[in-house]
TORKOL-4160 file (C-alpha; in steps of 0.2 Angstrom, whole numbers, padded with zeros to 4 digits, m for minus):
404
<pt num="1" X="0082" Y="0012" Z="m0121"/>
<pt num="2" X="0093" Y="0025" Z="m0115"/>
<pt num="3" X="0095" Y="0025" Z="m0096"/>
<pt num="4" X="0089" Y="0043" Z="m0089"/>
<pt num="5" X="0095" Y="0053" Z="m0077"/>
<pt num="6" X="0083" Y="0068" Z="m0074"/>
<pt num="7" X="0092" Y="0086" Z="m0077"/>
<pt num="8" X="0077" Y="0095" Z="m0084"/>
<pt num="9" X="0058" Y="0094" Z="m0083"/>
<pt num="10" X="0056" Y="0083" Z="m0098"/>
<pt num="11" X="0068" Y="0071" Z="m0091"/>
<pt num="12" X="0061" Y="0071" Z="m0073"/>
<pt num="13" X="0044" Y="0066" Z="m0084"/>
<pt num="14" X="0051" Y="0052" Z="m0092"/>
<pt num="15" X="0060" Y="0046" Z="m0076"/>
<pt num="16" X="0043" Y="0047" Z="m0066"/>
<pt num="17" X="0035" Y="0039" Z="m0079"/>
<pt num="18" X="0049" Y="0024" Z="m0079"/>
<pt num="19" X="0048" Y="0022" Z="m0061"/>
<pt num="20" X="0028" Y="0021" Z="m0061"/>
<pt num="21" X="0029" Y="0007" Z="m0073"/>
<pt num="22" X="0040" Y="m0003" Z="m0063"/>
<pt num="23" X="0031" Y="0001" Z="m0047"/>
<pt num="24" X="0014" Y="m0005" Z="m0056"/>
<pt num="25" X="0024" Y="m0022" Z="m0063"/>
<pt num="26" X="0030" Y="m0026" Z="m0048"/>
<pt num="27" X="0014" Y="m0024" Z="m0040"/>
<pt num="28" X="0005" Y="m0038" Z="m0051"/>
<pt num="29" X="0005" Y="m0049" Z="m0038"/>
<pt num="30" X="m0002" Y="m0038" Z="m0023"/>
<pt num="31" X="m0019" Y="m0046" Z="m0025"/>
<pt num="32" X="m0017" Y="m0064" Z="m0026"/>
<pt num="33" X="m0020" Y="m0067" Z="m0009"/>
<pt num="34" X="m0035" Y="m0055" Z="m0004"/>
<pt num="35" X="m0043" Y="m0059" Z="m0022"/>
<pt num="36" X="m0041" Y="m0078" Z="m0019"/>
<pt num="37" X="m0045" Y="m0077" Z="0001"/>
<pt num="38" X="m0062" Y="m0088" Z="m0001"/>
<pt num="39" X="m0053" Y="m0101" Z="m0011"/>
<pt num="40" X="m0038" Y="m0103" Z="0002"/>
<pt num="41" X="m0051" Y="m0101" Z="0016"/>
<pt num="42" X="m0060" Y="m0117" Z="0009"/>
<pt num="43" X="m0045" Y="m0126" Z="0004"/>
<pt num="44" X="m0035" Y="m0124" Z="0020"/>
<pt num="45" X="m0050" Y="m0122" Z="0032"/>
<pt num="46" X="m0045" Y="m0107" Z="0039"/>
<pt num="47" X="m0054" Y="m0097" Z="0053"/>
<pt num="48" X="m0056" Y="m0078" Z="0049"/>
<pt num="49" X="m0042" Y="m0073" Z="0060"/>
<pt num="50" X="m0030" Y="m0084" Z="0050"/>
<pt num="51" X="m0036" Y="m0076" Z="0035"/>
<pt num="52" X="m0033" Y="m0060" Z="0043"/>
<pt num="53" X="m0016" Y="m0066" Z="0045"/>
<pt num="54" X="m0012" Y="m0072" Z="0028"/>
<pt num="55" X="m0018" Y="m0052" Z="0023"/>
<pt num="56" X="m0005" Y="m0047" Z="0038"/>
<pt num="57" X="0009" Y="m0057" Z="0036"/>
<pt num="58" X="0014" Y="m0048" Z="0018"/>
<pt num="59" X="0016" Y="m0031" Z="0029"/>
<pt num="60" X="0024" Y="m0039" Z="0044"/>
<pt num="61" X="0037" Y="m0044" Z="0031"/>
<pt num="62" X="0038" Y="m0026" Z="0024"/>
<pt num="63" X="0041" Y="m0018" Z="0040"/>
<pt num="64" X="0055" Y="m0029" Z="0046"/>
<pt num="65" X="0065" Y="m0026" Z="0031"/>
<pt num="66" X="0061" Y="m0007" Z="0027"/>
<pt num="67" X="0072" Y="0001" Z="0039"/>
<pt num="68" X="0088" Y="m0009" Z="0035"/>
<pt num="69" X="0085" Y="m0006" Z="0017"/>
<pt num="70" X="0080" Y="0012" Z="0018"/>
<pt num="71" X="0094" Y="0017" Z="0028"/>
<pt num="72" X="0105" Y="0010" Z="0015"/>
<pt num="73" X="0099" Y="0020" Z="0002"/>
<pt num="74" X="0107" Y="0035" Z="0011"/>
<pt num="75" X="0123" Y="0026" Z="0007"/>
<pt num="76" X="0121" Y="0017" Z="m0009"/>
<pt num="77" X="0111" Y="0020" Z="m0024"/>
<pt num="78" X="0093" Y="0016" Z="m0020"/>
<pt num="79" X="0091" Y="0009" Z="m0038"/>
<pt num="80" X="0102" Y="m0007" Z="m0033"/>
<pt num="81" X="0090" Y="m0009" Z="m0018"/>
<pt num="82" X="0075" Y="m0008" Z="m0029"/>
<pt num="83" X="0083" Y="m0021" Z="m0042"/>
<pt num="84" X="0087" Y="m0033" Z="m0028"/>
<pt num="85" X="0068" Y="m0031" Z="m0022"/>
<pt num="86" X="0061" Y="m0034" Z="m0038"/>
<pt num="87" X="0071" Y="m0051" Z="m0041"/>
<pt num="88" X="0067" Y="m0057" Z="m0023"/>
<pt num="89" X="0047" Y="m0052" Z="m0028"/>
<pt num="90" X="0049" Y="m0064" Z="m0042"/>
<pt num="91" X="0057" Y="m0078" Z="m0031"/>
<pt num="92" X="0042" Y="m0076" Z="m0017"/>
<pt num="93" X="0029" Y="m0077" Z="m0029"/>
<pt num="94" X="0038" Y="m0092" Z="m0038"/>
<pt num="95" X="0040" Y="m0101" Z="m0023"/>
<pt num="96" X="0021" Y="m0099" Z="m0017"/>
<pt num="97" X="0017" Y="m0106" Z="m0035"/>
<pt num="98" X="0027" Y="m0120" Z="m0033"/>
<pt num="99" X="0027" Y="m0125" Z="m0015"/>
<pt num="100" X="0013" Y="m0119" Z="m0005"/>
<pt num="101" X="0001" Y="m0131" Z="m0003"/>
<pt num="102" X="m0003" Y="m0128" Z="0016"/>
<pt num="103" X="m0005" Y="m0112" Z="0026"/>
<pt num="104" X="0010" Y="m0112" Z="0035"/>
<pt num="105" X="0022" Y="m0112" Z="0020"/>
<pt num="106" X="0011" Y="m0100" Z="0011"/>
<pt num="107" X="0012" Y="m0088" Z="0025"/>
<pt num="108" X="0031" Y="m0091" Z="0023"/>
<pt num="109" X="0032" Y="m0085" Z="0006"/>
<pt num="110" X="0018" Y="m0071" Z="0006"/>
<pt num="111" X="0030" Y="m0064" Z="0021"/>
<pt num="112" X="0045" Y="m0065" Z="0009"/>
<pt num="113" X="0033" Y="m0056" Z="m0003"/>
<pt num="114" X="0029" Y="m0042" Z="0007"/>
<pt num="115" X="0049" Y="m0041" Z="0012"/>
<pt num="116" X="0051" Y="m0038" Z="m0007"/>
<pt num="117" X="0038" Y="m0025" Z="m0007"/>
<pt num="118" X="0050" Y="m0016" Z="0006"/>
<pt num="119" X="0063" Y="m0017" Z="m0006"/>
<pt num="120" X="0054" Y="m0009" Z="m0021"/>
<pt num="121" X="0042" Y="0004" Z="m0016"/>
<pt num="122" X="0051" Y="0016" Z="m0004"/>
<pt num="123" X="0067" Y="0013" Z="m0012"/>
<pt num="124" X="0060" Y="0016" Z="m0030"/>
<pt num="125" X="0053" Y="0033" Z="m0022"/>
<pt num="126" X="0070" Y="0036" Z="m0014"/>
<pt num="127" X="0079" Y="0032" Z="m0032"/>
<pt num="128" X="0067" Y="0044" Z="m0041"/>
<pt num="129" X="0068" Y="0059" Z="m0029"/>
<pt num="130" X="0087" Y="0057" Z="m0028"/>
<pt num="131" X="0086" Y="0060" Z="m0047"/>
<pt num="132" X="0076" Y="0075" Z="m0048"/>
<pt num="133" X="0078" Y="0092" Z="m0046"/>
<pt num="134" X="0068" Y="0100" Z="m0029"/>
<pt num="135" X="0055" Y="0109" Z="m0040"/>
<pt num="136" X="0047" Y="0093" Z="m0046"/>
<pt num="137" X="0050" Y="0083" Z="m0032"/>
<pt num="138" X="0032" Y="0086" Z="m0024"/>
<pt num="139" X="0022" Y="0082" Z="m0039"/>
<pt num="140" X="0033" Y="0068" Z="m0044"/>
<pt num="141" X="0030" Y="0060" Z="m0027"/>
<pt num="142" X="0012" Y="0061" Z="m0029"/>
<pt num="143" X="0012" Y="0051" Z="m0046"/>
<pt num="144" X="0023" Y="0039" Z="m0041"/>
<pt num="145" X="0014" Y="0034" Z="m0024"/>
<pt num="146" X="m0003" Y="0034" Z="m0033"/>
<pt num="147" X="0007" Y="0022" Z="m0045"/>
<pt num="148" X="0004" Y="0010" Z="m0030"/>
<pt num="149" X="m0014" Y="0011" Z="m0032"/>
<pt num="150" X="m0013" Y="0009" Z="m0051"/>
<pt num="151" X="m0003" Y="m0007" Z="m0048"/>
<pt num="152" X="m0015" Y="m0015" Z="m0035"/>
<pt num="153" X="m0031" Y="m0010" Z="m0045"/>
<pt num="154" X="m0024" Y="m0020" Z="m0060"/>
<pt num="155" X="m0018" Y="m0033" Z="m0049"/>
<pt num="156" X="m0036" Y="m0036" Z="m0043"/>
<pt num="157" X="m0043" Y="m0034" Z="m0061"/>
<pt num="158" X="m0032" Y="m0046" Z="m0069"/>
<pt num="159" X="m0033" Y="m0059" Z="m0055"/>
<pt num="160" X="m0053" Y="m0057" Z="m0056"/>
<pt num="161" X="m0053" Y="m0061" Z="m0073"/>
<pt num="162" X="m0039" Y="m0075" Z="m0075"/>
<pt num="163" X="m0045" Y="m0085" Z="m0061"/>
<pt num="164" X="m0059" Y="m0090" Z="m0070"/>
<pt num="165" X="m0049" Y="m0099" Z="m0082"/>
<pt num="166" X="m0031" Y="m0102" Z="m0075"/>
<pt num="167" X="m0025" Y="m0113" Z="m0059"/>
<pt num="168" X="m0020" Y="m0101" Z="m0044"/>
<pt num="169" X="m0002" Y="m0109" Z="m0046"/>
<pt num="170" X="m0001" Y="m0101" Z="m0064"/>
<pt num="171" X="m0007" Y="m0085" Z="m0058"/>
<pt num="172" X="0008" Y="m0083" Z="m0045"/>
<pt num="173" X="0019" Y="m0088" Z="m0059"/>
<pt num="174" X="0014" Y="m0073" Z="m0071"/>
<pt num="175" X="0015" Y="m0062" Z="m0057"/>
<pt num="176" X="0032" Y="m0068" Z="m0054"/>
<pt num="177" X="0037" Y="m0064" Z="m0072"/>
<pt num="178" X="0029" Y="m0046" Z="m0071"/>
<pt num="179" X="0041" Y="m0044" Z="m0056"/>
<pt num="180" X="0056" Y="m0049" Z="m0068"/>
<pt num="181" X="0051" Y="m0036" Z="m0080"/>
<pt num="182" X="0050" Y="m0024" Z="m0068"/>
<pt num="183" X="0069" Y="m0027" Z="m0062"/>
<pt num="184" X="0074" Y="m0027" Z="m0083"/>
<pt num="185" X="0066" Y="m0010" Z="m0085"/>
<pt num="186" X="0075" Y="m0001" Z="m0070"/>
<pt num="187" X="0091" Y="m0010" Z="m0074"/>
<pt num="188" X="0090" Y="m0005" Z="m0092"/>
<pt num="189" X="0081" Y="0012" Z="m0092"/>
<pt num="190" X="0088" Y="0021" Z="m0075"/>
<pt num="191" X="0107" Y="0027" Z="m0075"/>
<pt num="192" X="0115" Y="0022" Z="m0059"/>
<pt num="193" X="0120" Y="0036" Z="m0048"/>
<pt num="194" X="0133" Y="0037" Z="m0035"/>
<pt num="195" X="0125" Y="0042" Z="m0017"/>
<pt num="196" X="0130" Y="0059" Z="m0010"/>
<pt num="197" X="0146" Y="0055" Z="0001"/>
<pt num="198" X="0141" Y="0054" Z="0019"/>
<pt num="199" X="0151" Y="0052" Z="0036"/>
<pt num="200" X="0143" Y="0040" Z="0048"/>
<pt num="201" X="0131" Y="0051" Z="0059"/>
<pt num="202" X="0124" Y="0041" Z="0073"/>
<pt num="203" X="0112" Y="0058" Z="0079"/>
<pt num="204" X="0104" Y="0058" Z="0062"/>
<pt num="205" X="0091" Y="0044" Z="0069"/>
<pt num="206" X="0090" Y="0053" Z="0085"/>
<pt num="207" X="0087" Y="0069" Z="0075"/>
<pt num="208" X="0073" Y="0061" Z="0063"/>
<pt num="209" X="0065" Y="0053" Z="0080"/>
<pt num="210" X="0064" Y="0069" Z="0089"/>
<pt num="211" X="0057" Y="0078" Z="0074"/>
<pt num="212" X="0037" Y="0081" Z="0080"/>
<pt num="213" X="0033" Y="0083" Z="0062"/>
<pt num="214" X="0040" Y="0066" Z="0057"/>
<pt num="215" X="0032" Y="0057" Z="0071"/>
<pt num="216" X="0015" Y="0065" Z="0067"/>
<pt num="217" X="0016" Y="0060" Z="0049"/>
<pt num="218" X="0022" Y="0042" Z="0055"/>
<pt num="219" X="0006" Y="0041" Z="0065"/>
<pt num="220" X="m0005" Y="0048" Z="0053"/>
<pt num="221" X="0002" Y="0034" Z="0040"/>
<pt num="222" X="m0001" Y="0020" Z="0052"/>
<pt num="223" X="m0019" Y="0024" Z="0054"/>
<pt num="224" X="m0020" Y="0026" Z="0037"/>
<pt num="225" X="m0012" Y="0010" Z="0031"/>
<pt num="226" X="m0022" Y="0002" Z="0046"/>
<pt num="227" X="m0038" Y="0007" Z="0038"/>
<pt num="228" X="m0033" Y="0005" Z="0019"/>
<pt num="229" X="m0024" Y="m0013" Z="0018"/>
<pt num="230" X="m0037" Y="m0019" Z="0029"/>
<pt num="231" X="m0051" Y="m0014" Z="0016"/>
<pt num="232" X="m0041" Y="m0020" Z="0003"/>
<pt num="233" X="m0038" Y="m0037" Z="0012"/>
<pt num="234" X="m0055" Y="m0040" Z="0015"/>
<pt num="235" X="m0064" Y="m0031" Z="0002"/>
<pt num="236" X="m0067" Y="m0047" Z="m0010"/>
<pt num="237" X="m0072" Y="m0059" Z="0004"/>
<pt num="238" X="m0084" Y="m0047" Z="0010"/>
<pt num="239" X="m0092" Y="m0045" Z="m0006"/>
<pt num="240" X="m0093" Y="m0063" Z="m0009"/>
<pt num="241" X="m0102" Y="m0064" Z="0006"/>
<pt num="242" X="m0114" Y="m0050" Z="0001"/>
<pt num="243" X="m0118" Y="m0058" Z="m0015"/>
<pt num="244" X="m0121" Y="m0074" Z="m0007"/>
<pt num="245" X="m0133" Y="m0067" Z="0005"/>
<pt num="246" X="m0141" Y="m0055" Z="m0006"/>
<pt num="247" X="m0136" Y="m0059" Z="m0026"/>
<pt num="248" X="m0137" Y="m0042" Z="m0036"/>
<pt num="249" X="m0129" Y="m0037" Z="m0050"/>
<pt num="250" X="m0121" Y="m0023" Z="m0041"/>
<pt num="251" X="m0109" Y="m0036" Z="m0032"/>
<pt num="252" X="m0109" Y="m0050" Z="m0045"/>
<pt num="253" X="m0091" Y="m0046" Z="m0049"/>
<pt num="254" X="m0081" Y="m0044" Z="m0032"/>
<pt num="255" X="m0064" Y="m0043" Z="m0041"/>
<pt num="256" X="m0072" Y="m0028" Z="m0053"/>
<pt num="257" X="m0078" Y="m0018" Z="m0038"/>
<pt num="258" X="m0062" Y="m0021" Z="m0028"/>
<pt num="259" X="m0052" Y="m0015" Z="m0044"/>
<pt num="260" X="m0062" Y="0001" Z="m0047"/>
<pt num="261" X="m0060" Y="0003" Z="m0028"/>
<pt num="262" X="m0042" Y="0003" Z="m0029"/>
<pt num="263" X="m0041" Y="0013" Z="m0045"/>
<pt num="264" X="m0050" Y="0027" Z="m0036"/>
<pt num="265" X="m0035" Y="0029" Z="m0025"/>
<pt num="266" X="m0024" Y="0036" Z="m0039"/>
<pt num="267" X="m0035" Y="0053" Z="m0044"/>
<pt num="268" X="m0040" Y="0055" Z="m0025"/>
<pt num="269" X="m0022" Y="0052" Z="m0019"/>
<pt num="270" X="m0016" Y="0066" Z="m0033"/>
<pt num="271" X="m0029" Y="0077" Z="m0029"/>
<pt num="272" X="m0026" Y="0075" Z="m0012"/>
<pt num="273" X="m0009" Y="0082" Z="m0013"/>
<pt num="274" X="m0014" Y="0096" Z="m0023"/>
<pt num="275" X="m0028" Y="0101" Z="m0010"/>
<pt num="276" X="m0013" Y="0100" Z="0004"/>
<pt num="277" X="m0002" Y="0112" Z="m0006"/>
<pt num="278" X="m0016" Y="0124" Z="m0006"/>
<pt num="279" X="m0026" Y="0123" Z="0009"/>
<pt num="280" X="m0011" Y="0117" Z="0021"/>
<pt num="281" X="m0006" Y="0100" Z="0023"/>
<pt num="282" X="m0012" Y="0099" Z="0044"/>
<pt num="283" X="m0028" Y="0107" Z="0038"/>
<pt num="284" X="m0030" Y="0096" Z="0025"/>
<pt num="285" X="m0028" Y="0079" Z="0033"/>
<pt num="286" X="m0037" Y="0085" Z="0049"/>
<pt num="287" X="m0054" Y="0086" Z="0038"/>
<pt num="288" X="m0052" Y="0071" Z="0027"/>
<pt num="289" X="m0047" Y="0058" Z="0038"/>
<pt num="290" X="m0062" Y="0061" Z="0048"/>
<pt num="291" X="m0074" Y="0059" Z="0033"/>
<pt num="292" X="m0066" Y="0043" Z="0028"/>
<pt num="293" X="m0069" Y="0037" Z="0047"/>
<pt num="294" X="m0088" Y="0042" Z="0045"/>
<pt num="295" X="m0090" Y="0033" Z="0030"/>
<pt num="296" X="m0082" Y="0016" Z="0037"/>
<pt num="297" X="m0095" Y="0018" Z="0050"/>
<pt num="298" X="m0110" Y="0020" Z="0036"/>
<pt num="299" X="m0103" Y="0004" Z="0027"/>
<pt num="300" X="m0104" Y="m0004" Z="0044"/>
<pt num="301" X="m0122" Y="0001" Z="0046"/>
<pt num="302" X="m0128" Y="m0003" Z="0030"/>
<pt num="303" X="m0137" Y="m0019" Z="0025"/>
<pt num="304" X="m0131" Y="m0031" Z="0013"/>
<pt num="305" X="m0147" Y="m0031" Z="0003"/>
<pt num="306" X="m0146" Y="m0014" Z="0000"/>
<pt num="307" X="m0133" Y="m0017" Z="m0013"/>
<pt num="308" X="m0138" Y="m0002" Z="m0025"/>
<pt num="309" X="m0132" Y="0009" Z="m0009"/>
<pt num="310" X="m0118" Y="m0001" Z="m0004"/>
<pt num="311" X="m0108" Y="m0002" Z="m0020"/>
<pt num="312" X="m0108" Y="0015" Z="m0023"/>
<pt num="313" X="m0104" Y="0018" Z="m0004"/>
<pt num="314" X="m0088" Y="0007" Z="m0004"/>
<pt num="315" X="m0081" Y="0016" Z="m0020"/>
<pt num="316" X="m0084" Y="0033" Z="m0012"/>
<pt num="317" X="m0076" Y="0026" Z="0005"/>
<pt num="318" X="m0062" Y="0020" Z="m0006"/>
<pt num="319" X="m0058" Y="0038" Z="m0014"/>
<pt num="320" X="m0060" Y="0046" Z="0002"/>
<pt num="321" X="m0047" Y="0034" Z="0012"/>
<pt num="322" X="m0035" Y="0040" Z="m0001"/>
<pt num="323" X="m0035" Y="0058" Z="0000"/>
<pt num="324" X="m0023" Y="0059" Z="0012"/>
<pt num="325" X="m0010" Y="0047" Z="0007"/>
<pt num="326" X="0001" Y="0057" Z="m0005"/>
<pt num="327" X="m0001" Y="0073" Z="0005"/>
<pt num="328" X="0007" Y="0063" Z="0020"/>
<pt num="329" X="0024" Y="0056" Z="0010"/>
<pt num="330" X="0025" Y="0072" Z="0001"/>
<pt num="331" X="0026" Y="0082" Z="0017"/>
<pt num="332" X="0038" Y="0071" Z="0026"/>
<pt num="333" X="0050" Y="0070" Z="0008"/>
<pt num="334" X="0050" Y="0088" Z="0005"/>
<pt num="335" X="0052" Y="0094" Z="0024"/>
<pt num="336" X="0067" Y="0084" Z="0026"/>
<pt num="337" X="0085" Y="0086" Z="0023"/>
<pt num="338" X="0092" Y="0076" Z="0007"/>
<pt num="339" X="0104" Y="0068" Z="0019"/>
<pt num="340" X="0091" Y="0062" Z="0032"/>
<pt num="341" X="0078" Y="0057" Z="0019"/>
<pt num="342" X="0083" Y="0038" Z="0019"/>
<pt num="343" X="0083" Y="0038" Z="0039"/>
<pt num="344" X="0065" Y="0047" Z="0039"/>
<pt num="345" X="0057" Y="0037" Z="0027"/>
<pt num="346" X="0063" Y="0021" Z="0035"/>
<pt num="347" X="0053" Y="0027" Z="0051"/>
<pt num="348" X="0039" Y="0032" Z="0041"/>
<pt num="349" X="0038" Y="0016" Z="0032"/>
<pt num="350" X="0041" Y="0005" Z="0047"/>
<pt num="351" X="0028" Y="0012" Z="0058"/>
<pt num="352" X="0015" Y="0014" Z="0044"/>
<pt num="353" X="0015" Y="m0003" Z="0038"/>
<pt num="354" X="0015" Y="m0008" Z="0055"/>
<pt num="355" X="m0003" Y="m0002" Z="0054"/>
<pt num="356" X="m0004" Y="m0012" Z="0038"/>
<pt num="357" X="0000" Y="m0027" Z="0046"/>
<pt num="358" X="m0011" Y="m0024" Z="0060"/>
<pt num="359" X="m0027" Y="m0019" Z="0052"/>
<pt num="360" X="m0030" Y="m0036" Z="0042"/>
<pt num="361" X="m0029" Y="m0047" Z="0059"/>
<pt num="362" X="m0040" Y="m0034" Z="0068"/>
<pt num="363" X="m0052" Y="m0035" Z="0053"/>
<pt num="364" X="m0052" Y="m0055" Z="0054"/>
<pt num="365" X="m0052" Y="m0055" Z="0074"/>
<pt num="366" X="m0068" Y="m0044" Z="0076"/>
<pt num="367" X="m0075" Y="m0055" Z="0062"/>
<pt num="368" X="m0072" Y="m0070" Z="0072"/>
<pt num="369" X="m0077" Y="m0062" Z="0089"/>
<pt num="370" X="m0093" Y="m0055" Z="0082"/>
<pt num="371" X="m0100" Y="m0068" Z="0072"/>
<pt num="372" X="m0091" Y="m0075" Z="0055"/>
<pt num="373" X="m0104" Y="m0075" Z="0041"/>
<pt num="374" X="m0114" Y="m0063" Z="0051"/>
<pt num="375" X="m0120" Y="m0044" Z="0047"/>
<pt num="376" X="m0114" Y="m0039" Z="0064"/>
<pt num="377" X="m0098" Y="m0048" Z="0060"/>
<pt num="378" X="m0094" Y="m0039" Z="0045"/>
<pt num="379" X="m0101" Y="m0022" Z="0053"/>
<pt num="380" X="m0089" Y="m0025" Z="0068"/>
<pt num="381" X="m0073" Y="m0027" Z="0055"/>
<pt num="382" X="m0079" Y="m0011" Z="0047"/>
<pt num="383" X="m0078" Y="m0001" Z="0066"/>
<pt num="384" X="m0059" Y="m0007" Z="0067"/>
<pt num="385" X="m0057" Y="0003" Z="0050"/>
<pt num="386" X="m0065" Y="0019" Z="0057"/>
<pt num="387" X="m0054" Y="0015" Z="0073"/>
<pt num="388" X="m0038" Y="0015" Z="0063"/>
<pt num="389" X="m0040" Y="0032" Z="0053"/>
<pt num="390" X="m0045" Y="0042" Z="0069"/>
<pt num="391" X="m0030" Y="0036" Z="0077"/>
<pt num="392" X="m0020" Y="0044" Z="0063"/>
<pt num="393" X="m0030" Y="0060" Z="0064"/>
<pt num="394" X="m0027" Y="0061" Z="0082"/>
<pt num="395" X="m0008" Y="0059" Z="0078"/>
<pt num="396" X="m0009" Y="0073" Z="0065"/>
<pt num="397" X="m0017" Y="0085" Z="0077"/>
<pt num="398" X="m0008" Y="0081" Z="0093"/>
<pt num="399" X="0009" Y="0080" Z="0087"/>
<pt num="400" X="0011" Y="0092" Z="0074"/>
<pt num="401" X="0002" Y="0108" Z="0077"/>
<pt num="402" X="0014" Y="0116" Z="0062"/>
<pt num="403" X="0013" Y="0102" Z="0051"/>
<pt num="404" X="0017" Y="0106" Z="0031"/>
């Protein structure tokens, strides 16, 4: 495989495809904890709040590492950071497979897996955009961010199918091998690139933090991730409960529905960025984010025995909640000077994935407080998703009247 350094449209497409494939491979283990949550809950006698922590600790690991790693990409080639992250992912997944026989050990390894995600996802985006001409950056960014959804969807799909035949440690081991494959792909297929020489500039962080446009996107991303990752963390468990209460063909394959819901993020994310480019980012975001919140309320109010309505509603909701994702990330990148993108992405990812860490915990806490295993409890959990996205919408409207 000849290493690629994009200089024209054809090379840009090849490079984008390569990074998208690497991202999909590195996401192979993403759905392991959410898909196996009912099994782990039984095995370790967890409460819903503890289950929420198992989902949220992944993103806590992410936010602890991402400021350092993305800041580093302004000084060294982001390709090197991505390679280290993929190798760390393989280590975390293998460690989980070999030693996680209690909740506290599982939390430690899953935290490290989230930290590894901080080394692959946004650094991969930085490595990609550093090699693209400006004219290709917005659209290629949308495809790359959509590949996160593709990887997550494939993860839900293969885990749902494989767990019927293989023990859970074997599933973690297979995901570790996929992370190694992602590292090999970037190592062999992406040419190194020297970073732009920069003098130390402490004022760079102050400029980023004082930019109301950046703060607006960070607040919106916080709300988006609160909603999105709480939904993904609890969807399989919710569908297992629905199937137990009111068995139906619609909910008989929870992993398949979760995979479909995640795959819908891909066209929704890409179309969302196109809509934002056509009608304006602020206008687009302030309209699609409330629509997502209203669908969360609709799910909360739908009885479990109405599965003929509930399953399509969940899929519609899953698509709608991703209409804002690429529009926010592309808006942040294209409006930020290249010398400050690493710092801006560090703030953006840290704030955004703080929401990803908080959302699953709040969902589980609401479920415990209102009633585990009850319709009211699950309804309260979905209300927390609506709260997250309405907070994100407020941030866009409040802090960035001229957001692009």
